[in-house]
C-alpha positions in Angstrom: -21.2 -8.9 -35.7 -19.9 -11.5 -38.0 -21.3 -12.3 -41.5 -20.0 -15.4 -43.3 -20.6 -15.9 -47.0 -21.7 -19.5 -47.5 -21.9 -19.2 -51.3 -22.4 -16.5 -53.8 -26.2 -16.8 -53.0 -26.2 -17.3 -49.2 -24.9 -15.5 -46.1 -24.9 -16.5 -42.4 -24.6 -14.5 -39.2 -24.1 -16.6 -36.2 -25.7 -15.6 -32.9 -23.4 -13.9 -30.5 -24.4 -13.1 -27.0 -21.8 -10.3 -26.6 -23.0 -8.6 -29.8 -24.7 -5.3 -28.9 -26.7 -5.3 -32.2 -30.0 -7.0 -32.2 -31.3 -9.7 -34.5 -33.1 -7.1 -36.7 -29.9 -5.3 -37.3 -28.2 -8.5 -38.3 -31.0 -9.4 -40.7 -30.6 -6.0 -42.5 -26.8 -6.4 -42.5 -27.0 -9.9 -44.0 -29.4 -8.9 -46.7 -27.3 -5.8 -47.5 -24.2 -8.0 -47.8 -26.0 -10.6 -49.9 -27.5 -8.1 -52.3 -24.6 -5.7 -52.4 -26.9 -2.8 -51.4 -26.3 -0.3 -48.7 -28.5 -1.0 -45.6 -29.8 2.5 -45.9 -31.1 1.7 -49.4 -33.1 -1.4 -48.4 -36.8 -1.1 -47.7 -37.8 -0.9 -44.0 -37.6 -4.2 -42.3 -41.0 -3.5 -40.8 -42.5 -4.0 -44.3 -41.6 -7.7 -43.9 -41.6 -8.5 -40.2 -42.2 -6.9 -36.8 -38.6 -6.5 -35.4 -39.8 -6.5 -31.8 -41.7 -9.7 -32.3 -38.7 -11.2 -34.1 -36.4 -10.3 -31.1 -39.0 -11.7 -28.7 -39.0 -15.0 -30.4 -35.2 -15.2 -30.4 -35.0 -14.2 -26.7 -37.6 -16.8 -25.7 -36.3 -19.8 -27.7 -32.5 -19.8 -27.2 -32.3 -23.5 -27.9 -33.0 -23.0 -31.6 -36.0 -25.2 -31.8 -38.0 -22.9 -34.1 -37.3 -20.6 -37.0 -39.0 -17.6 -38.7 -38.8 -17.4 -42.5 -39.8 -14.3 -44.4 -38.9 -12.5 -47.6 -37.0 -9.2 -47.3 -35.7 -7.0 -50.1 -35.4 -9.8 -52.7 -33.9 -12.3 -50.2 -35.4 -15.1 -48.2 -34.4 -14.8 -44.5 -34.4 -17.6 -41.9 -33.9 -16.6 -38.3 -33.4 -19.6 -36.1 -34.6 -19.5 -32.5 -31.0 -19.4 -31.2 -30.5 -16.1 -33.1 -28.6 -17.4 -36.1 -29.5 -15.5 -39.3 -29.4 -17.0 -42.8 -30.3 -15.1 -45.9 -30.3 -16.4 -49.5 -31.5 -15.5 -53.0 -34.5 -17.9 -53.6 -34.0 -18.6 -57.3 -30.5 -20.0 -56.5 -31.5 -22.1 -53.5 -33.7 -25.1 -52.8 -34.2 -28.5 -54.5 -32.1 -29.0 -57.5 -30.0 -25.8 -57.1 -26.3 -25.9 -57.4 -24.8 -23.5 -54.8 
């Protein structure tokens, strides 16, 4: 699994079809990296999204023509249909922000 830091307030994990970890694992890893918190110390992902439904959407829309956006552990997460995962801190992103 690869996690790229886009800025101090945003990380990205590109989809990889040879990656044995699922999209839910990459969501947790991205948010842990972004917030500098151990994955074990984050709240359960199921408090924010159904991991099985998330995986089902990614598996059924490999062209990336949809995305699922949800809050998780203080971050905003965007999972694109092709499996790419973006996570960012909301107060530092959006219109007028300087990343």
